[in-house]
C-alpha positions in Angstrom: -36.8 33.6 9.4 -38.5 32.3 6.4 -39.3 28.2 6.0 -40.7 28.5 2.6 -38.9 26.5 -0.4 -37.6 28.4 -3.3 -37.8 26.9 -6.8 -34.2 26.0 -7.8 -32.9 28.1 -10.8 -30.1 25.8 -12.1 -28.8 27.8 -15.3 -27.7 24.3 -16.6 -31.8 23.6 -17.2 -32.8 20.2 -18.5 -29.5 19.2 -19.3 -29.3 15.3 -19.6 -27.2 12.9 -20.6 -27.7 11.6 -24.2 -28.6 8.0 -23.0 -31.1 9.7 -20.7 -32.7 11.2 -23.2 -32.8 8.4 -25.8 -34.4 6.2 -23.1 -37.1 8.8 -21.7 -38.3 9.9 -25.5 -38.2 5.9 -26.9 -40.8 5.0 -24.0 -43.8 5.9 -25.7 -42.4 4.5 -29.4 -42.0 1.2 -27.3 -45.1 1.3 -25.8 -46.9 2.0 -29.6 -45.1 -0.7 -30.9 -45.8 -3.4 -28.5 -49.9 -2.7 -29.1 -49.4 -4.5 -31.9 -47.8 -7.5 -30.5 -49.3 -7.9 -27.3 -52.4 -8.1 -25.6 -51.7 -9.1 -21.9 -52.6 -6.6 -19.4 -51.0 -6.2 -16.3 -52.3 -4.2 -13.1 -50.5 -1.2 -12.8 -51.8 1.0 -9.4 -55.2 -1.1 -9.4 -55.0 -1.8 -5.4 -58.4 -4.1 -5.5 -56.6 -6.4 -8.0 -53.4 -6.4 -6.0 -54.8 -6.4 -2.9 -53.5 -10.1 -1.6 -50.3 -9.9 -3.9 -49.9 -6.1 -3.8 -49.4 -5.2 -0.1 -49.7 -8.5 1.5 -46.3 -9.4 3.1 -45.0 -12.6 1.5 -42.4 -15.3 2.0 -39.0 -13.7 2.1 -36.7 -14.1 -1.2 -34.1 -15.5 1.2 -33.5 -19.2 1.4 -31.9 -18.4 5.0 -35.6 -18.1 6.1 -36.9 -21.9 6.6 -40.2 -21.0 7.4 -43.3 -18.2 5.7 -42.9 -14.9 7.7 -45.7 -15.6 9.7 -43.8 -18.2 11.5 -40.3 -16.5 11.5 -39.5 -15.4 14.8 -37.9 -12.2 14.0 -39.3 -8.6 13.0 -38.8 -8.6 9.1 -40.7 -6.0 6.8 -41.4 -6.5 2.8 -41.6 -3.5 0.9 -42.8 -5.1 -2.7 -43.4 -3.7 -5.9 -46.7 -2.4 -5.3 -45.7 -0.4 -2.4 -42.9 1.4 -4.5 -44.9 2.0 -7.3 -47.7 3.8 -5.6 -45.8 5.7 -3.1 -43.5 7.2 -6.1 -40.1 5.7 -4.5 -37.2 5.8 -7.2 -34.5 5.3 -4.5 -33.6 2.8 -1.6 -34.1 5.9 0.9 -37.5 6.3 -0.5 -38.6 3.3 -0.1 -37.1 2.9 3.2 -39.0 5.5 4.4 -42.3 3.4 4.5 -40.4 1.4 7.4 -40.5 2.8 11.0 -37.4 2.9 12.9 -35.0 3.5 9.8 -33.1 6.7 10.1 -30.0 8.2 7.7 -26.9 9.4 8.5 -24.3 11.7 7.1 -20.7 12.1 7.5 -17.5 13.7 6.7 -16.2 11.1 4.6 -16.6 7.8 3.0 -20.4 8.0 1.9 -21.4 11.3 2.8 -24.7 11.7 0.4 -24.9 8.0 -0.5 -26.9 5.3 1.5 -26.4 5.3 5.0 -29.2 3.3 7.0 -29.4 2.9 10.7 -31.4 0.3 12.0 -32.3 0.0 15.8 -29.8 2.7 16.1 -27.1 0.9 14.4 -25.4 1.8 10.9 -26.4 -0.8 8.6 -24.7 0.8 5.2 -22.4 -2.3 5.2 -25.3 -4.8 6.0 -27.1 -4.1 2.8 -27.4 -7.1 0.2 -28.7 -7.4 -3.7 -30.2 -10.9 -4.0 -28.7 -12.1 -0.8 -25.3 -11.1 -1.5 -23.5 -8.2 0.4 -23.3 -5.0 -1.6 -20.5 -3.0 0.2 -19.5 -0.2 -2.1 -20.6 3.4 -1.1 -23.4 5.1 -3.3 -26.9 5.7 -3.8 -28.9 2.7 -5.1 -31.9 2.8 -7.7 -35.4 1.1 -7.8 -35.7 0.5 -11.1 -34.8 -3.1 -11.2 -36.3 -3.8 -7.9 -38.9 -6.3 -7.2 -38.9 -6.0 -3.4 -36.9 -4.6 -0.2 -36.8 -6.9 2.8 -36.1 -5.3 5.9 -34.5 -7.3 8.8 -34.3 -6.0 12.2 -32.3 -7.3 15.0 -29.0 -8.6 15.7 -28.6 -11.0 12.4 -24.8 -11.9 12.0 -26.3 -15.4 11.6 -28.3 -14.5 8.3 -25.8 -11.9 7.2 -22.7 -12.5 7.9 -20.2 -9.6 10.1 -22.1 -6.3 10.8 -25.6 -6.8 10.9 -26.0 -5.4 14.5 -29.2 -3.9 14.4 -30.4 -5.7 11.4 -29.7 -5.7 7.6 -31.4 -5.0 4.4 -31.7 -7.3 1.2 -33.2 -6.0 -2.0 -34.6 -8.6 -4.6 -34.1 -7.9 -8.2 -36.3 -8.2 -11.2 -35.7 -11.7 -13.1 -36.9 -12.8 -16.3 -40.5 -14.3 -16.4 -42.2 -17.1 -18.4 -44.5 -14.2 -20.1 -44.3 -12.0 -22.7 -45.1 -8.2 -21.8 -43.8 -4.4 -22.0 -44.5 -1.8 -19.1 -43.0 1.2 -17.8 -44.0 4.7 -17.5 -43.0 8.4 -18.1 -42.9 11.0 -15.6 -42.7 14.7 -15.5 -43.0 16.9 -12.6 -41.9 19.9 -10.7 -38.0 21.4 -10.2 -37.0 20.0 -13.6 -38.1 16.3 -12.7 -38.1 13.6 -15.6 -37.7 10.1 -15.7 -38.5 7.1 -17.5 -38.3 3.6 -17.1 -39.1 0.3 -19.6 -39.6 -3.2 -18.3 -39.3 -5.5 -21.3 -40.0 -9.2 -20.9 -40.0 -11.7 -23.5 -40.3 -15.5 -23.7 -38.0 -16.5 -26.1 -39.2 -20.2 -26.2 -41.0 -22.7 -23.7 -37.8 -22.6 -21.4 -35.9 -19.1 -22.3 -36.9 -15.9 -20.8 -35.4 -12.4 -21.1 -36.1 -9.5 -19.1 -34.5 -5.7 -20.0 -35.2 -2.9 -17.5 -33.8 0.5 -18.1 -34.1 4.2 -16.5 -33.2 7.6 -17.2 -33.5 10.4 -14.9 -33.2 13.8 -14.3 -34.2 16.4 -11.5 -33.3 19.2 -9.2 -33.6 18.4 -5.4 -36.9 20.1 -4.4 -36.4 23.3 -2.3 -32.8 23.6 -2.8 -30.9 25.9 -5.0 -28.1 24.4 -6.8 -28.1 20.5 -5.9 -29.3 17.9 -8.6 -29.8 14.1 -9.3 -28.9 12.8 -12.7 -28.7 9.1 -13.3 -29.1 6.5 -15.9 -29.1 2.4 -15.8 -29.7 -0.7 -17.6 -30.6 -4.3 -16.1 -30.6 -7.2 -18.8 -31.1 -10.9 -17.3 -31.7 -13.9 -19.3 -32.8 -17.3 -17.8 -32.2 -20.7 -19.5 -34.2 -23.8 -18.4 -37.2 -22.1 -17.1 -39.9 -24.7 -15.8 -36.9 -27.6 -15.7 -35.3 -29.1 -13.0 -31.9 -27.0 -13.9 -32.5 -23.2 -14.4 -29.4 -20.9 -15.2 -29.8 -17.1 -14.8 -27.3 -14.5 -16.2 -27.9 -10.7 -15.4 -26.0 -7.4 -15.5 -26.7 -4.5 -13.7 -25.4 -0.7 -14.7 -25.9 2.2 -12.7 -24.3 5.5 -13.5 -24.8 9.0 -11.9 -23.7 12.8 -12.6 -25.0 15.1 -9.6 -24.6 17.9 -7.9 -24.5 17.1 -4.2 -26.5 18.6 -1.5 -24.2 19.3 1.5 -26.8 20.2 3.8 -26.8 23.3 6.2 -24.2 24.3 9.4 -25.5 24.1 12.9 -25.6 27.3 14.9 -22.9 26.5 17.8 -19.5 24.8 17.7 -19.2 22.1 20.3 -17.1 24.6 22.3 -20.0 27.3 22.0 -22.4 24.8 22.9 -20.5 24.5 26.4 -21.2 28.0 27.3 -25.2 27.2 27.4 -26.9 25.6 30.2 -27.7 22.0 30.2 -30.5 20.8 28.7 -30.2 23.1 25.7 -30.4 21.8 22.2 -28.4 23.4 19.5 -30.2 23.1 15.8 -29.2 23.4 12.2 -29.8 26.8 10.4 -30.0 27.8 7.5 -29.7 31.2 7.4 -32.8 33.3 6.1 -34.2 30.6 4.0 -34.0 27.0 3.9 -33.2 26.8 -0.1 -29.9 28.4 0.7 -27.2 25.8 -0.5 -23.8 26.4 0.3 -22.0 24.3 -2.4 -19.7 25.5 -5.1 -20.6 25.2 -8.7 -17.1 25.8 -9.9 -15.7 23.1 -7.6 -18.5 20.5 -6.4 -19.6 17.4 -8.4 -20.8 13.4 -7.7 -20.1 10.7 -9.9 -20.7 7.3 -9.2 -20.3 3.9 -11.6 -21.4 0.6 -10.6 -21.8 -2.7 -12.3 -23.0 -6.0 -10.8 -22.8 -9.2 -12.9 -24.4 -12.4 -11.8 -24.3 -16.4 -12.5 -26.7 -18.1 -10.8 -27.6 -22.1 -11.4 -30.6 -23.6 -9.6 -31.0 -27.2 -9.6 -34.2 -29.1 -7.7 -33.6 -32.5 -6.8 -37.6 -32.7 -5.9 -40.1 -30.1 -5.4 -38.7 -29.6 -1.8 -35.1 -30.0 -2.2 -32.7 -27.8 -4.4 -29.2 -26.4 -4.5 -28.2 -23.0 -5.8 -25.0 -21.4 -6.8 -24.6 -17.9 -7.3 -21.5 -16.1 -8.5 -20.9 -12.2 -8.6 -18.4 -9.9 -9.8 -19.0 -6.1 -8.9 -17.3 -2.8 -9.6 -18.1 0.2 -8.3 -16.2 3.7 -8.8 -17.0 6.8 -6.8 -16.0 10.1 -7.6 -16.8 13.4 -5.7 -16.0 16.8 -4.6 -18.5 18.5 -2.1 -19.0 21.4 0.2 -19.3 20.4 3.9 -20.9 23.6 5.8 -18.6 23.5 8.7 -19.5 25.1 11.8 -16.4 24.3 13.7 -14.6 27.1 12.8 -16.9 29.6 14.6 -18.4 31.8 11.9 -21.9 30.4 11.8 -23.1 32.9 14.6 -21.3 35.8 12.8 -23.0 35.4 9.5 -20.7 33.2 7.2 -20.5 29.4 6.5 -16.9 28.4 5.8 -17.1 25.9 2.6 -14.7 23.0 3.5 -14.2 20.7 0.7 -14.5 16.8 1.0 -13.1 14.6 -1.8 -13.3 10.7 -2.2 -11.9 8.8 -5.4 -12.5 5.1 -4.8 -12.9 1.7 -6.8 -14.3 -1.0 -5.1 -14.2 -4.7 -6.4 -16.0 -7.6 -5.1 -15.9 -11.4 -6.1 -18.5 -13.8 -4.3 -19.8 -17.3 -4.4 -22.6 -18.4 -2.4 -23.6 -22.2 -2.7 -26.8 -23.1 -0.4 -28.5 -26.3 -0.2 -32.3 -25.9 0.8 -34.8 -28.4 1.3 -37.5 -30.6 3.7 -37.1 -33.7 5.5 -39.1 -35.8 8.3 -37.2 -37.6 10.8 -39.7 -39.4 12.9 -42.5 -37.1 14.3 -40.4 -34.0 13.8 -40.4 -32.1 10.6 -37.0 -30.2 9.2 -37.2 -27.0 6.8 -33.4 -26.2 6.6 -30.8 -24.4 4.4 -26.7 -24.8 4.9 -24.7 -23.0 2.6 -20.9 -22.0 1.9 -20.1 -18.5 1.0 -16.6 -17.5 -0.2 -15.7 -13.4 -0.8 -13.0 -11.2 -1.6 -13.8 -7.6 -1.1 -11.0 -4.8 -2.1 -11.1 -0.7 -2.1 -8.1 1.4 -3.4 -9.4 5.1 -2.2 -8.3 8.4 -2.0 -10.0 10.6 0.3 -9.7 13.7 2.6 -10.3 17.7 3.3 -10.0 20.5 1.0 -9.1 23.6 3.3 -6.8 26.5 4.1 -7.0 26.6 7.5 -5.1 30.1 7.4 -8.6 31.5 6.2 -10.8 29.7 8.2 -12.0 32.7 10.6 -14.4 34.4 7.9 -14.4 38.3 7.8 -15.2 39.0 4.0 -16.8 37.1 1.5 -14.1 34.9 -0.8 -13.8 31.4 -2.0 -13.7 29.9 1.6 -16.3 32.0 3.2 -19.7 32.6 1.9 -22.8 34.2 3.4 -24.9 32.3 5.7 -28.1 34.5 4.4 -27.1 34.7 1.0 -24.8 31.9 -0.2 -23.1 32.4 -3.8 -22.4 29.1 -5.5 -20.7 31.1 -8.3 -17.5 32.3 -6.7 -14.4 31.2 -8.4 -12.2 28.4 -7.1 -8.7 28.3 -7.4 -7.0 26.1 -4.9 -4.0 23.8 -5.3 -4.7 21.0 -3.6 -3.1 17.3 -3.2 -5.2 14.2 -3.9 -3.7 12.4 -1.1 -2.3 8.7 -1.3 -4.1 5.7 -1.9 -5.3 3.1 0.9 -6.2 -0.1 -0.2 -8.8 -2.2 2.5 -9.0 -6.0 1.5 -11.4 -8.1 3.1 -11.4 -11.9 2.4 -14.1 -14.0 4.0 -15.0 -17.9 4.1 -18.5 -18.8 6.0 -20.6 -21.5 6.6 -23.9 -21.7 7.8 -27.0 -24.0 8.8 -30.7 -23.2 9.4 -33.8 -25.7 10.4 -36.9 -25.1 11.4 -38.1 -28.4 13.5 -41.9 -28.6 13.5 -42.8 -30.6 16.4 -46.8 -30.5 15.6 -49.0 -28.0 14.6 -48.6 -25.7 17.6 -44.6 -25.8 18.2 -41.8 -25.2 16.1 -38.2 -24.3 17.1 -35.8 -22.0 14.8 -32.4 -22.7 15.0 -29.2 -21.3 13.2 -25.5 -21.1 13.2 -22.9 -19.5 11.0 -19.2 -19.3 11.2 -17.0 -16.7 9.1 -13.2 -16.8 9.0 -12.9 -13.1 8.4 -9.4 -11.4 7.3 -9.1 -8.0 6.8 -5.9 -5.5 5.9 -5.2 -2.0 5.5 -2.0 -0.7 3.6 -0.7 2.3 2.2 2.7 3.1 0.9 5.2 6.2 1.9 3.6 9.2 0.3 4.8 12.9 -0.1 2.0 16.1 -0.4 2.9 17.6 -3.8 1.7 20.9 -2.4 2.6 21.0 1.3 5.7 18.5 1.2 4.6 16.7 4.2 5.4 13.3 4.4 3.6 10.1 5.4 5.1 6.8 6.2 3.6 3.6 5.0 1.7 1.5 6.9 0.4 -2.2 6.7 -2.4 -3.4 9.3 -4.2 -6.3 9.4 -6.1 -9.1 11.4 -7.8 -12.2 11.3 -10.9 -13.4 13.5 -13.5 -16.2 13.5 -16.8 -15.0 13.8 -19.2 -17.4 15.3 -22.7 -16.0 16.1 -26.3 -17.8 16.4 -30.1 -17.7 15.7 -32.3 -19.4 17.9 -36.6 -18.9 17.9 -39.4 -20.7 19.8 -42.7 -20.3 18.0 -45.9 -21.3 19.3 -49.1 -21.2 17.1 -52.1 -21.0 18.9 -54.0 -20.9 15.8 -53.0 -21.7 12.2 -53.1 -17.8 11.1 -51.0 -16.5 14.3 -48.0 -17.2 16.2 -46.2 -16.4 19.2 -42.6 -16.4 19.5 -39.3 -15.5 21.6 -35.9 -15.0 19.6 -32.1 -14.8 20.7 -29.7 -13.6 18.4 -26.1 -12.5 18.1 -24.0 -10.2 15.5 -20.3 -9.5 15.2 -18.7 -6.4 13.8 -14.8 -6.7 13.7 -12.6 -3.9 12.9 -12.4 -2.7 9.1 -15.7 -4.0 8.2 -17.0 -1.4 6.1 -14.0 -1.8 3.9 -13.2 2.1 4.2 -16.6 2.9 2.5 -18.2 4.7 5.7 -17.9 6.3 8.9 -15.4 3.4 10.3 -16.0 3.7 14.0 -13.8 0.2 14.1 -11.1 1.4 12.1 -7.9 -0.6 12.1 -5.6 2.7 11.2 -2.8 1.6 14.2 -1.2 -1.8 15.4 -3.0 -0.9 18.7 -6.8 -0.6 17.1 -5.9 -3.9 14.8 -5.4 -5.8 18.2 -8.6 -5.0 19.3 -11.3 -7.7 19.0 -15.1 -7.5 17.3 -18.0 -5.3 18.8 -20.6 -8.0 19.8 -24.6 -7.8 20.0 -27.1 -9.7 21.5 -30.5 -9.5 20.6 -34.0 -10.6 22.6 -37.2 -10.0 21.0 -41.1 -11.6 22.0 -43.4 -11.1 19.6 -46.6 -12.2 18.0 -47.8 -12.0 14.0 -51.2 -13.0 12.7 -52.8 -13.0 9.4 -56.2 -11.6 9.5 -59.8 -11.1 7.5 -58.9 -14.4 5.5 -55.5 -13.9 5.4 -55.9 -10.0 3.9 -54.5 -8.5 6.5 -51.1 -9.3 8.5 -50.4 -7.8 12.0 -46.9 -7.8 14.0 -45.8 -6.7 17.4 -42.8 -7.1 19.0 -40.6 -6.2 22.1 -36.7 -5.9 21.6 -34.0 -5.4 23.2 -30.5 -4.6 21.5 -27.3 -4.9 23.7 -24.0 -4.4 22.5 -20.9 -5.0 24.3 -16.9 -4.7 23.4 -17.8 -1.1 22.4 -14.6 0.6 22.0 -13.4 3.5 24.4 -10.6 6.0 24.4 -9.1 7.2 27.8 -6.0 9.3 27.9 -5.1 8.5 24.2 -5.4 4.6 24.8 -8.3 2.8 23.0 -9.7 -0.4 24.6 -12.9 -2.7 24.4 -15.5 -2.3 27.3 -18.4 -0.1 26.5 -22.0 -0.8 26.4 -25.0 -0.2 24.4 -28.5 -0.7 24.9 -31.7 -0.2 22.8 -34.9 -1.3 24.0 -38.0 -0.8 22.1 -41.1 -1.7 20.8 -42.3 -2.6 17.1 -45.9 -2.5 15.6 -46.4 -3.2 11.9 -49.6 -3.7 9.7 -49.8 -4.7 6.0 -52.7 -5.7 3.6 -56.5 -4.8 3.0 -58.7 -3.8 6.0 -61.6 -3.3 3.5 -62.5 -4.7 0.1 -61.5 -1.2 -1.0 -59.0 -0.2 1.6 -55.5 -0.9 2.1 -52.5 -0.3 4.4 -48.7 -0.4 5.3 -46.7 0.7 7.7 -46.0 0.5 11.6 -44.8 2.5 14.6 -41.2 2.0 16.7 -40.3 3.3 19.7 -36.6 3.0 20.6 -35.1 3.8 24.3 -31.6 3.9 23.7 -28.6 4.5 26.2 -24.8 4.5 26.3 -23.1 3.1 29.2 -19.4 2.3 31.0 -18.0 4.3 28.0 -14.8 5.6 30.2 -14.5 7.6 32.9 -15.7 11.4 32.5 -17.2 10.7 29.3 -19.8 12.7 28.2 -21.7 10.2 26.2 -22.4 8.0 29.3 -26.2 7.7 29.9 -26.9 9.5 26.6 -28.9 8.4 23.7 -27.4 6.7 20.7 -26.9 9.6 17.9 -29.4 9.1 14.9 -32.3 7.1 17.1 -35.4 8.8 17.4 -37.5 7.6 20.3 -40.9 7.4 18.6 -41.5 6.7 14.4 -44.1 6.1 12.5 -45.1 5.4 9.0 -48.6 4.9 7.3 -49.5 4.3 3.3 -53.0 3.8 3.1 -54.9 3.3 -0.6 -58.4 3.7 -1.2 -60.5 2.7 -4.1 -63.4 4.8 -4.4 -64.4 3.6 -7.9 -63.4 0.8 -10.0 -60.7 2.8 -12.0 -59.8 5.4 -9.5 -57.4 5.2 -6.4 -56.3 7.5 -3.8 -53.1 7.2 -1.6 -52.3 9.1 1.6 -49.0 8.7 3.3 -47.8 9.8 7.1 -44.2 9.9 8.0 -43.2 11.1 11.4 -40.3 10.8 14.0 -39.3 12.4 16.8 -36.2 14.6 17.4 -32.7 13.0 17.2 -29.3 13.9 18.6 -25.8 14.4 16.6 -23.4 15.0 19.2 -23.6 16.3 23.1 -21.0 18.8 25.1 -21.0 19.1 28.5 -22.3 22.9 30.1 -19.5 25.0 31.9 -22.8 26.8 33.4 -24.1 24.2 35.4 -22.2 20.9 34.5 -25.4 19.4 32.4 -25.6 18.4 28.6 -25.9 20.3 25.7 -26.8 18.3 22.5 -26.4 19.1 19.0 -29.6 17.7 17.1 -32.6 18.0 14.8 -36.3 18.1 15.6 -38.7 15.9 14.9 -41.4 16.1 12.2 -44.2 14.8 10.5 -44.5 14.7 6.4 -47.3 13.8 4.6 -47.4 12.5 1.0 -50.4 11.8 -1.8 -51.3 10.0 -4.4 -54.1 9.9 -7.1 -54.2 7.3 -10.0 -56.7 6.7 -12.7 -56.8 3.7 -14.8 -57.3 5.0 -18.4 -58.1 1.6 -20.0 -56.5 -2.1 -19.7 -53.1 -0.7 -21.2 -52.7 2.9 -19.6 -52.7 4.7 -16.1 -52.5 8.0 -15.3 -50.5 8.5 -11.7 -50.2 12.1 -9.6 -47.7 12.1 -6.7 -47.5 15.1 -4.3 -44.7 14.7 -1.8 -44.0 16.9 1.3 -47.6 18.2 1.0 -47.0 20.8 3.7 -43.7 22.1 2.3 -42.4 20.8 5.9 -38.8 21.7 6.8 -36.8 19.0 8.2 -33.5 17.0 8.1 -33.2 13.6 6.8 -29.7 12.8 8.1 -27.6 14.2 11.4 -25.0 12.2 12.2 -22.4 14.4 11.5 -21.8 17.0 14.3 -21.0 19.8 12.2 -24.0 19.9 9.5 -27.6 18.4 9.1 -28.7 17.2 5.5 -31.6 19.2 4.6 -34.8 16.8 3.5 -36.5 17.8 -0.3 -39.4 20.4 -0.3 -43.0 19.9 -1.6 -42.8 18.8 -5.1 -45.4 16.9 -7.5 -44.9 14.4 -10.6 -47.1 13.3 -13.0 -46.8 9.9 -14.8 -48.1 7.9 -17.6 -47.9 4.1 -16.8 -48.3 1.7 -19.5 -48.8 -2.3 -19.7 -49.0 -4.3 -22.9 
């Protein structure tokens, strides 16, 4: 069995949408015209120039953090623009690779190929934010308009509202600045890679600035025969009143994709077949004779997404320390896909066949949010206060049709046809002519009213107390009309389920500073995860699809963390360490067809982090995470009792190091590694032990070389997955695993004027 990747031979070649070609081809023209207009020079991949601001962890962009990160009693890691540029990251998943302890899931519906990050073993898909406002829609996020990505770990509903059981992610977008510049890049690479970005900022007058970011991207998936990624985006923003007490910012971000999805590879054995193995056995995914094998169908599969975020923000400063900000956002997202799930559940893989079940989804998601936040500083006697108080209002709704395309009468493969393909030599060109019904549309709605308050009390130079409290009034509903399948005539009755909850969560952290450049802290935080919290956009394990399920209370999580943070080497290097415990209660249990709350899930672990400059020409970013997880009290006879969380490795490590041997040359090396993860369990009929499905651990290496040609131009070469390692990036589904990309290389010309 070969592990070598093959170069994809997509017959569509380098076809891109006209808008992508115009963006990419026009970048050099824009750069050339800019020479005559501007002499301003910005550093691109100059690590020495960016040592303090490039790799250094800075204060979070969120007002809810009422102290610098050094004095914030919580694990927070900021992946800033310099890290994003050097590592060659283009998507949120690429960026999050730089932070240890985050894994990525997959599923049968909702968001099988989009962003599904897991933090400390818990699904954080619905706990992803853009500029502090929830971004609930399913899909894959781009980085062309991103300034930084903040990863907050530990139960944090006090900050994030519903969800946040293991933590949350906040994406900070680019804003207009009071200066003139034009920057961007053009990239060409293996696997038909073509990408262009442009970032234009203009100072209209002394108080008005305009910024435009745009991107076009087209590439095959390295090491896979068939799937590709094509997308384009544009993001203008304008700010009025810059440098005055009142600033008004208007922004729009549009992202559109048209890709061929990669459904991954099946596991070798079904759960029933696993039970015939002795306890302690592990079943791995299989790609047949070649890891390039793709089991999708050219005549059926596609993935189209479109998203728009329109935001208006007003900030008024009463003084240098006290201000109020109001942000209003309307967002709309469409998702339209049919993709092949290489289903192992029919028992065909062991016989050399893969059954090509189709999964489909057509959804529209709309949100309307308003956040009003007042932040400031006050002194009451000998105690200083740095505080934030806010009111959040939101309406979220989704209309979705989703389901499986399958013909169970042909689920046992004996010959090659539209449903059955070869495990070793799959044929993506097989004609497909199956009549199917799109199913009825289900509407999910969530209305939220939330108030919160945070205060960092400074008693003296050594002792600080961070307190936070948030109350959410949460109302969710799921409705659908009567429906008759146009193909099978099967009837489905209408339903209308709803529930309301008041979610009360807190954050309490005590900080001791033995020195001005260090802190030792203890922290306690909670989260609440009510039913229907993903709005039907993910693998909803807290569904309200019956009266019984709608009556169940929210799942609760408590997080305890003890840690320390230090700024060393004249504040050029930041080191963090923490031990933590996350305990989930009110986990749903199903016994004899009855679902109730009563299970427990625990994860105990260690976090180490490092960011900054070790030597004048050597910088590092990354960390190590250890997680020991266990499911408890999951019901009598439940096989999950005593088992690890799915998709939760015990060990994970990430390191990006940047070395500058000479003034114009920068070299980078990345190491990303984790131990094995589990996807599902079966009880052995041989000895009563536990048999697991999962994926092996791996270590992946990336490399970068950048050369500053002159003050305006730089060349950068990134090589990803240097060793062409075969590994799996998502294993949540019990039927298939998502194959990670093979080795690839990208050469970019970066310009700044």
